[in-house]
All heavy atoms as an XYZ file, in Angstrom:
738
protein
N      92.872    108.211     94.341
C      92.718    107.628     95.686
C      93.578    106.337     95.825
O      94.310    106.212     96.824
C      91.230    107.320     95.951
C      90.961    106.815     97.333
S      91.474    107.938     98.631
C      90.089    109.037     98.699
N      93.534    105.501     94.793
C      94.364    104.256     94.896
C      95.811    104.531     94.952
O      96.543    103.877     95.658
C      94.007    103.333     93.741
C      92.648    102.675     93.852
S      92.425    101.702     95.316
C      93.533    100.359     94.996
N      96.256    105.586     94.202
C      97.680    105.887     94.190
C      98.085    106.467     95.617
O      99.156    106.226     96.046
C      97.989    106.917     93.076
C      98.007    106.216     91.775
O      98.123    105.019     91.666
N      97.866    107.038     90.727
N      97.195    107.223     96.174
C      97.542    107.792     97.537
C      97.661    106.607     98.537
O      98.607    106.586     99.326
C      96.427    108.744     97.981
C      96.840    109.496     99.205
C      95.925    110.615     99.636
N      94.866    110.969     98.705
C      93.759    111.492     99.050
N      93.553    111.897    100.330
N      92.787    111.740     98.179
N      96.685    105.755     98.506
C      96.728    104.515     99.427
C      97.953    103.696     99.065
O      98.638    103.207     99.924
C      95.420    103.732     99.356
C      94.314    104.591     99.873
C      95.593    102.449    100.109
C      92.900    103.992     99.597
N      98.168    103.445     97.730
C      99.233    102.608     97.254
C     100.590    103.150     97.686
O     101.491    102.337     98.002
N     100.758    104.448     97.725
C     102.006    105.036     98.051
C     102.332    104.637     99.500
O     103.507    104.253     99.869
C     101.921    106.554     97.910
C     103.246    107.356     98.213
C     104.320    106.953     97.211
C     102.957    108.819     98.143
N     101.387    104.669    100.363
C     101.523    104.302    101.795
C     101.903    102.810    101.914
O     102.539    102.391    102.859
C     100.292    104.590    102.602
C      99.908    105.975    102.634
C      98.482    106.253    103.332
O      97.827    105.237    103.678
O      98.106    107.371    103.395
N     101.364    102.010    100.996
C     101.542    100.563    101.100
C     102.582     99.945    100.172
O     102.726     98.785    100.127
C     100.168     99.885    100.788
C      99.154    100.341    101.812
C      97.782     99.807    101.571
N      96.895    100.302    102.577
C      95.632    100.030    102.631
N      95.114     99.090    101.809
N      94.834    100.570    103.536
N     103.255    100.821     99.405
C     104.344    100.378     98.565
C     103.925     99.825     97.225
O     104.646     99.051     96.573
N     102.584    100.083     96.840
C     102.091     99.603     95.546
C     102.605    100.475     94.483
O     102.822    101.677     94.610
C     100.617     99.584     95.491
C      99.957     98.815     96.580
C     100.448     97.771     97.338
C      98.603     98.939     97.011
N      99.554     97.247     98.163
C      98.382     97.914     97.980
C      97.546     99.752     96.633
C      97.118     97.770     98.612
C      96.295     99.558     97.275
C      96.091     98.632     98.206
N     102.787     99.953     93.246
C     103.120    100.836     92.140
C     101.955    101.716     91.744
O     100.807    101.349     91.957
C     103.458     99.824     90.982
C     102.755     98.579     91.343
C     102.687     98.556     92.821
N     102.220    102.860     91.183
C     101.094    103.719     90.802
C     100.253    103.135     89.676
O     100.745    102.306     88.850
C     101.805    105.023     90.346
C     103.198    104.704     90.050
C     103.516    103.438     90.897
N      99.025    103.465     89.661
C      98.057    102.970     88.595
C      97.646    104.129     87.743
O      97.614    105.281     88.214
C      96.927    102.183     89.157
O      96.164    103.039     90.012
N      97.262    103.955     86.549
C      96.835    104.952     85.661
C      95.701    104.501     84.725
O      94.977    103.605     85.121
N      95.583    105.118     83.590
C      94.520    104.839     82.712
C      94.433    103.383     82.264
O      93.365    102.833     82.244
C      94.602    105.814     81.434
C      93.346    105.801     80.627
C      92.178    106.439     81.328
O      92.321    107.268     82.141
N      90.980    105.978     81.018
N      95.567    102.763     81.926
C      95.414    101.297     81.516
C      94.882    100.415     82.637
O      94.059     99.539     82.339
C      96.879    100.893     81.253
C      97.549    102.154     80.912
C      96.933    103.227     81.786
N      95.217    100.632     83.855
C      94.703     99.911     84.993
C      93.187    100.170     85.157
O      92.420     99.239     85.412
C      95.464    100.188     86.300
C      96.844     99.680     86.304
C      97.872    100.531     85.530
O      97.545    101.689     85.154
O      98.980    100.032     85.289
N      92.787    101.404     85.043
C      91.402    101.815     85.149
C      90.600    101.133     84.060
O      89.540    100.562     84.342
C      91.242    103.369     85.096
C      89.827    103.791     84.999
C      89.002    103.687     86.099
C      89.284    104.315     83.780
C      87.651    104.095     86.018
C      88.048    104.719     83.696
C      87.199    104.614     84.818
O      85.888    104.960     84.732
N      91.061    101.139     82.810
C      90.372    100.565     81.716
C      90.238     99.060     81.898
O      89.186     98.465     81.612
C      91.113    100.855     80.389
C      91.044    102.278     79.963
C      89.642    102.920     79.840
O      88.771    102.152     79.431
O      89.486    104.064     80.029
N      91.215     98.438     82.501
C      91.144     97.029     82.729
C      90.070     96.720     83.837
O      89.308     95.796     83.710
C      92.506     96.497     83.240
O      92.440     95.156     83.606
N      90.006     97.583     84.871
C      89.065     97.387     85.916
C      87.566     97.611     85.456
O      86.701     96.984     85.966
C      89.337     98.306     87.075
C      90.505     97.972     87.978
C      90.884     99.071     88.928
C      90.192     96.637     88.761
N      87.437     98.512     84.479
C      86.073     98.802     83.966
C      85.699     97.993     82.750
O      84.594     98.031     82.243
C      85.870    100.291     83.679
C      86.640    100.768     82.480
C      86.464    102.225     82.293
N      85.134    102.617     81.962
C      84.616    102.880     80.752
N      85.377    102.857     79.751
N      83.312    103.181     80.605
N      86.620     97.065     82.294
C      86.253     96.171     81.183
C      85.243     95.145     81.597
O      84.923     95.015     82.791
C      87.547     95.455     80.781
O      87.889     94.437     81.712
N      84.641     94.433     80.647
C      83.677     93.442     80.991
C      84.099     92.365     82.051
O      83.285     91.887     82.830
C      83.372     92.719     79.670
C      83.613     93.782     78.634
C      84.825     94.539     79.244
N      85.417     92.125     82.035
C      85.931     91.137     83.062
C      86.439     91.792     84.324
O      86.894     91.150     85.185
C      87.028     90.282     82.428
N      86.417     93.148     84.342
C      86.922     93.861     85.509
C      86.021     94.033     86.638
O      84.800     93.628     86.556
N      86.423     94.575     87.729
C      85.728     94.666     88.964
C      84.746     95.873     89.091
O      83.886     95.845     89.947
C      86.653     94.627     90.213
N      84.990     96.862     88.261
C      84.186     98.108     88.374
C      83.020     98.099     87.376
O      83.074     97.646     86.286
C      85.082     99.314     88.058
C      86.249     99.563     88.930
C      87.064    100.791     88.423
C      85.933     99.719     90.384
N      81.898     98.620     87.929
C      80.712     98.892     87.098
C      80.644    100.334     86.858
O      80.206    101.087     87.727
C      79.467     98.325     87.829
N      81.037    100.734     85.659
C      81.146    102.163     85.317
C      80.374    102.449     84.061
O      80.435    101.699     83.123
C      82.639    102.525     85.130
C      82.790    104.020     84.686
C      83.431    102.296     86.353
N      79.628    103.556     84.096
C      78.962    103.993     82.814
C      77.533    104.351     83.103
O      77.099    104.642     84.206
N      76.715    104.364     82.060
C      75.307    104.654     82.096
C      74.557    103.553     82.902
O      75.142    102.478     83.125
C      74.745    104.757     80.689
O      74.717    103.372     80.128
N      73.315    103.830     83.320
C      72.567    102.784     83.985
C      72.480    101.501     83.159
O      72.558    100.421     83.691
C      71.200    103.416     84.173
C      71.501    104.852     84.316
C      72.631    105.144     83.308
N      72.337    101.588     81.839
C      72.294    100.398     80.974
C      73.597     99.691     80.944
O      73.594     98.437     80.980
C      71.900    100.780     79.551
C      70.442    101.151     79.418
O      69.598    100.707     80.197
O      70.071    101.970     78.508
N      74.737    100.372     80.970
C      76.024     99.785     81.002
C      76.273     99.065     82.322
O      76.758     97.945     82.393
C      77.125    100.737     80.733
C      77.181    101.298     79.347
C      78.117    102.455     79.134
O      78.148    103.396     79.969
N      78.934    102.392     78.137
N      75.859     99.717     83.385
C      76.001     99.044     84.761
C      75.109     97.851     84.886
O      75.512     96.829     85.369
C      75.710    100.107     85.867
C      75.630     99.416     87.214
C      76.752    101.217     85.872
N      73.859     98.017     84.311
C      73.003     96.818     84.250
C      73.616     95.676     83.472
O      73.548     94.483     83.945
C      71.614     97.217     83.706
N      74.239     95.970     82.404
C      74.870     94.934     81.595
C      75.996     94.258     82.370
O      76.170     93.042     82.310
N      76.776     94.995     83.089
C      77.827     94.445     84.013
C      77.209     93.558     85.065
O      77.715     92.451     85.311
C      78.597     95.596     84.598
C      79.813     95.190     85.448
C      80.917     94.656     84.569
C      82.182     94.514     85.318
N      83.192     95.376     84.893
N      76.164     93.981     85.653
C      75.526     93.204     86.690
C      74.981     91.884     86.088
O      75.109     90.797     86.660
C      74.359     93.962     87.381
C      74.926     95.161     88.155
C      73.495     93.094     88.255
C      73.842     96.148     88.609
N      74.420     91.973     84.918
C      73.880     90.736     84.253
C      75.011     89.799     83.873
O      74.858     88.576     83.947
C      73.052     91.153     83.018
C      71.690     91.789     83.392
C      71.119     92.399     82.142
C      70.789     90.746     84.033
N      76.148     90.340     83.448
C      77.294     89.456     83.109
C      77.796     88.759     84.373
O      78.070     87.596     84.292
C      78.423     90.315     82.495
N      77.840     89.464     85.447
C      78.225     88.876     86.772
C      77.143     87.849     87.197
O      77.517     86.806     87.734
C      78.493     89.908     87.781
C      79.662     90.767     87.502
C      79.940     91.888     88.492
O      79.113     92.057     89.366
O      80.971     92.556     88.345
N      75.895     88.144     86.942
C      74.819     87.176     87.306
C      74.951     85.923     86.576
O      74.726     84.838     87.075
C      73.458     87.848     87.155
C      72.330     86.986     87.515
N      71.676     86.083     86.684
C      71.732     86.867     88.755
C      70.777     85.433     87.306
N      70.763     85.896     88.595
N      75.325     86.039     85.299
C      75.498     84.803     84.490
C      76.622     83.949     85.103
O      76.573     82.655     85.008
C      75.862     85.144     83.104
N      77.622     84.508     85.694
C      78.742     83.829     86.271
C      78.368     83.268     87.683
O      78.714     82.150     87.999
C      79.937     84.722     86.422
C      80.653     85.128     85.115
C      81.733     86.187     85.439
C      81.313     83.910     84.510
N      77.760     84.109     88.501
C      77.600     83.808     89.922
C      76.227     83.457     90.371
O      75.994     82.799     91.443
C      78.131     84.956     90.761
C      79.506     85.441     90.479
C      79.753     86.681     90.038
C      80.549     84.533     90.595
C      81.074     87.071     89.706
C      81.916     84.908     90.332
C      82.126     86.193     89.870
N      75.211     83.869     89.577
C      73.795     83.601     89.975
C      73.350     84.341     91.215
O      72.450     83.896     91.925
N      74.062     85.430     91.532
C      73.733     86.114     92.829
C      72.293     86.777     92.789
O      71.811     86.952     91.628
C      74.787     87.249     93.018
C      74.904     88.268     92.037
N      75.513     87.997     90.808
C      74.524     89.535     91.950
C      75.468     89.107     90.058
N      74.889     90.050     90.747
N      71.727     86.977     93.883
C      70.448     87.546     94.003
C      70.413     88.999     94.560
O      69.398     89.586     94.609
C      69.559     86.622     94.884
C      69.387     85.286     94.356
C      68.714     85.265     92.964
O      67.631     85.882     92.799
N      69.268     84.550     92.035
N      71.555     89.454     94.938
C      71.660     90.838     95.461
C      72.881     91.453     94.858
O      73.849     90.801     94.523
C      71.892     90.817     97.026
C      70.808     90.175     97.777
C      69.708     91.199     98.065
N      68.698     90.718     98.979
C      67.572     90.109     98.639
N      67.363     89.856     97.351
N      66.724     89.731     99.505
N      72.822     92.774     94.761
C      73.992     93.543     94.229
C      74.088     94.747     95.059
O      73.121     95.499     95.206
C      73.776     93.861     92.781
C      74.935     94.612     92.181
C      76.051     93.932     91.646
C      74.960     96.020     92.124
C      77.150     94.622     91.127
C      76.046     96.688     91.567
C      77.122     95.983     91.125
O      78.203     96.603     90.544
N      75.224     94.991     95.650
C      75.440     96.188     96.425
C      76.419     97.079     95.680
O      77.535     96.619     95.384
C      76.016     95.803     97.808
C      74.967     95.009     98.581
C      76.323     97.072     98.599
C      75.442     94.376     99.877
N      76.080     98.325     95.434
C      76.978     99.237     94.744
C      77.487    100.308     95.664
O      76.778    100.699     96.580
C      76.190     99.864     93.558
N      78.734    100.678     95.469
C      79.303    101.784     96.236
C      79.592    102.925     95.247
O      80.320    102.636     94.244
C      80.540    101.416     96.955
C      81.208    102.527     97.667
C      82.447    102.169     98.387
O      82.683    100.975     98.747
N      83.280    103.155     98.699
N      79.042    103.986     95.484
C      79.341    105.220     94.640
C      80.374    106.007     95.331
O      80.293    106.288     96.521
C      78.051    105.960     94.391
C      76.996    105.065     93.660
C      78.282    107.221     93.572
C      75.657    105.734     93.563
N      81.359    106.443     94.635
C      82.493    107.241     95.209
C      81.956    108.370     96.033
O      80.962    109.071     95.737
C      83.306    107.838     94.061
O      84.327    108.621     94.570
N      82.562    108.538     97.186
C      82.250    109.609     98.057
C      83.446    110.611     98.116
O      84.531    110.181     98.257
C      81.968    109.105     99.498
C      81.575    110.229    100.408
C      80.868    108.068     99.416
N      83.155    111.897     98.092
C      84.185    112.855     98.149
C      84.515    113.473     96.769
O      84.505    114.659     96.638
N      84.714    112.625     95.808
C      85.061    113.180     94.463
C      83.830    113.508     93.658
O      83.855    114.221     92.662
C      85.880    112.181     93.720
N      82.674    113.015     94.115
C      81.419    113.258     93.439
C      80.501    113.997     94.326
O      80.368    113.720     95.513
C      80.731    111.899     93.088
C      79.431    112.104     92.273
C      81.711    111.051     92.247
N      79.849    115.044     93.814
C      78.904    115.815     94.690
C      77.742    115.009     95.123
O      77.329    114.013     94.476
C      78.376    117.094     93.871
O      77.539    116.584     92.862
C      79.504    117.908     93.329
N      77.149    115.404     96.197
C      75.940    114.708     96.778
C      74.799    114.695     95.750
O      74.148    113.719     95.583
C      75.540    115.303     98.114
C      74.303    114.729     98.687
N      74.345    113.409     99.229
C      73.021    115.104     98.767
C      73.118    113.138     99.568
N      72.298    114.120     99.371
N      74.676    115.827     95.099
C      73.611    115.921     94.093
C      73.810    114.886     92.975
O      72.849    114.243     92.573
C      73.621    117.363     93.544
C      72.566    117.573     92.487
C      72.662    119.023     91.998
N      71.710    119.240     90.953
C      71.555    120.464     90.404
N      72.257    121.470     90.741
N      70.712    120.592     89.469
N      75.043    114.685     92.495
C      75.308    113.716     91.453
C      75.165    112.328     91.940
O      74.642    111.439     91.212
C      76.701    113.929     90.898
C      76.839    115.198     90.096
O      75.813    115.712     89.643
O      78.010    115.623     89.854
N      75.555    112.031     93.209
C      75.336    110.723     93.791
C      73.854    110.452     93.908
O      73.463    109.299     93.555
C      76.002    110.623     95.208
C      75.626    109.368     95.916
C      77.564    110.664     95.038
N      73.065    111.384     94.328
C      71.610    111.181     94.431
C      71.008    110.899     93.102
O      70.209    109.990     92.886
C      71.011    112.342     95.073
O      71.596    112.555     96.346
C      69.491    112.196     95.242
N      71.414    111.662     92.052
C      70.840    111.452     90.670
C      71.331    110.053     90.088
O      70.484    109.405     89.513
C      71.368    112.570     89.771
N      72.528    109.681     90.340
C      73.016    108.408     89.925
C      72.308    107.220     90.592
O      71.935    106.326     89.944
C      74.538    108.330     90.174
C      75.310    107.224     89.527
C      75.228    107.340     87.997
C      76.724    107.236     90.029
N      72.142    107.436     91.908
C      71.418    106.382     92.629
C      70.006    106.208     92.060
O      69.554    105.060     91.914
C      71.415    106.699     94.101
C      70.885    105.574     94.962
O      71.072    104.419     94.675
N      70.142    105.994     95.972
N      69.361    107.263     91.869
C      67.989    107.217     91.273
C      67.949    106.568     89.927
O      67.058    105.723     89.649
N      68.904    106.939     89.043
C      68.993    106.338     87.701
C      69.186    104.841     87.739
O      68.554    104.109     87.068
C      70.000    106.976     86.865
N      70.131    104.441     88.595
C      70.384    103.005     88.761
C      69.200    102.287     89.371
O      68.849    101.212     88.966
C      71.618    102.770     89.635
C      72.956    103.126     89.002
C      74.094    102.968     89.969
C      73.210    102.270     87.780
N      68.549    102.854     90.338
C      67.439    102.238     91.026
C      66.284    102.050     90.057
O      65.595    101.032     90.085
C      67.063    103.061     92.211
C      66.181    102.358     93.182
C      65.929    103.150     94.455
N      65.567    104.493     94.100
C      65.926    105.552     94.818
N      66.668    105.428     95.825
N      65.544    106.765     94.449
N      65.997    103.010     89.239
C      64.870    102.957     88.345
C      65.123    102.255     87.037
O      64.482    101.315     86.698
C      64.198    104.279     88.171
C      63.645    104.754     89.467
C      64.219    105.844     90.122
C      62.562    104.160     90.088
C      63.738    106.293     91.394
C      62.056    104.611     91.279
C      62.703    105.626     91.918
O      62.181    106.038     93.171
N      66.099    102.777     86.326
C      66.378    102.205     84.999
C      67.206    100.878     85.062
O      66.858     99.874     84.495
C      67.219    103.206     84.154
C      67.719    102.722     82.825
C      66.604    102.396     81.847
N      67.131    101.797     80.689
C      66.452    101.005     79.879
N      65.221    100.742     80.147
N      66.998    100.454     78.813
N      68.284    100.875     85.888
C      69.119     99.765     85.954
C      68.435     98.511     86.591
O      68.511     97.441     86.050
N      67.634     98.720     87.623
C      66.939     97.690     88.267
C      65.957     97.122     87.326
O      65.759     95.825     87.289
C      66.309     98.211     89.534
C      65.485     97.129     90.279
C      64.975     97.600     91.619
N      64.117     98.793     91.463
C      63.624     99.455     92.492
N      63.893     99.124     93.741
N      62.808    100.479     92.286
N      65.242     97.870     86.555
C      64.260     97.350     85.602
C      64.853     96.476     84.542
O      64.355     95.372     84.278
C      63.485     98.565     84.932
O      62.694     98.141     83.926
N      65.991     96.887     84.043
C      66.708     96.067     83.018
C      67.182     94.782     83.614
O      66.966     93.746     83.026
C      67.902     96.912     82.468
C      68.815     95.972     81.593
C      67.407     98.122     81.688
N      67.698     94.809     84.768
C      68.223     93.598     85.428
C      67.107     92.661     85.713
O      67.173     91.470     85.423
C      69.089     93.937     86.702
C      69.402     92.669     87.384
C      70.377     94.664     86.249
N      66.036     93.150     86.368
C      64.943     92.242     86.779
C      64.281     91.662     85.543
O      63.936     90.466     85.560
C      63.895     93.089     87.598
C      64.351     93.285     89.016
C      63.296     93.966     89.787
N      63.656     94.109     91.170
C      63.027     94.835     92.055
N      61.891     95.468     91.704
N      63.466     94.879     93.320
N      64.073     92.421     84.514
C      63.410     91.852     83.336
C      64.342     90.763     82.698
O      63.812     89.652     82.346
C      63.226     92.972     82.270
O      62.344     93.976     82.842
C      62.621     92.472     80.967
N      65.564     90.949     82.586
C      66.535     89.985     81.968
C      66.659     88.777     82.862
O      66.687     87.634     82.321
C      67.846     90.569     81.638
C      68.843     89.662     81.004
C      68.405     89.017     79.661
O      67.445     89.467     79.094
O      68.998     87.950     79.352
N      66.772     88.917     84.164
C      66.878     87.746     85.071
C      65.623     86.904     84.974
O      65.649     85.683     84.876
C      67.197     88.194     86.505
C      67.058     87.010     87.448
C      68.620     88.788     86.583
N      64.476     87.531     84.906
C      63.172     86.822     84.762
C      63.151     86.056     83.415
O      62.722     84.896     83.400
C      62.034     87.738     84.884
N      63.650     86.694     82.363
C      63.627     86.048     81.067
C      64.547     84.860     81.063
O      64.213     83.757     80.577
C      64.080     87.038     79.953
C      63.974     86.486     78.594
C      64.776     87.236     77.538
N      66.230     87.124     77.788
C      66.995     86.045     77.518
N      66.374     84.958     77.064
N      68.281     85.984     77.719
N      65.704     85.053     81.712
C      66.712     83.849     81.730
C      66.012     82.731     82.541
O      66.239     81.566     82.187
C      67.969     84.363     82.400
C      68.776     85.307     81.537
C      70.026     85.725     82.269
N      70.860     86.668     81.482
C      71.955     87.225     81.864
N      72.444     86.888     83.020
N      72.638     87.994     81.096
N      65.388     83.041     83.672
C      64.795     81.987     84.513
C      63.723     81.249     83.772
O      63.633     80.072     83.809
C      64.286     82.599     85.792
N      62.855     82.015     82.999
C      61.785     81.338     82.276
C      62.384     80.505     81.137
O      61.863     79.390     80.882
C      60.913     82.444     81.669
N      63.435     80.988     80.474
C      64.061     80.221     79.456
C      64.691     78.958     79.948
O      64.614     77.855     79.389
C      65.148     81.050     78.783
O      65.817     80.361     77.780
N      65.270     79.007     81.135
C      65.915     77.818     81.765
C      64.847     76.865     82.164
O      65.002     75.623     82.032
C      66.801     78.237     82.969
N      63.733     77.342     82.711
C      62.682     76.437     83.145
C      61.987     75.784     81.943
O      61.674     74.637     81.976
C      61.553     77.274     83.855
N      61.889     76.493     80.849
C      61.288     75.903     79.640
C      62.229     74.857     79.009
O      61.777     73.858     78.409
C      60.974     76.966     78.563
N      63.535     75.024     79.234
C      64.493     74.012     78.624
C      64.655     72.807     79.519
O      65.273     71.847     79.047
C      65.851     74.703     78.424
N      64.219     72.899     80.750
C      64.409     71.764     81.664
C      63.287     70.689     81.475
O      62.155     71.046     81.531
C      64.316     72.236     83.187
O      65.339     73.243     83.326
C      64.568     71.152     84.151
N      63.700     69.454     81.134
C      62.695     68.384     80.927
C      61.957     68.062     82.213
O      62.519     68.140     83.347
C      63.512     67.200     80.472
C      64.935     67.515     80.664
C      65.056     69.025     80.985
N      60.709     67.793     82.089
C      59.881     67.487     83.296
C      59.798     66.004     83.506
O      59.716     65.206     82.776
C      58.458     68.082     83.159
C      57.599     67.705     84.331
C      58.515     69.541     82.846
């Protein structure tokens, strides 16, 4: 998709190295299992302290059935992992703060 859009806009084509960079811990994409996506969200939370996360799942290249299954997995497994860790971090920070 990016190459098709890029062709119209004069961008150079991208391939596997660019994709791997985008899905790396410092990259913009959250790709993988619910636990891997949760890890990416937590890494970003450590940087930004955000309270909301909005995910976009590819439309067109992925079947509706797969999108629904992925959404459910992220909602139940990923959300649980993120909420538990964010609460643990908050409690740890509160305990370390002098009164």
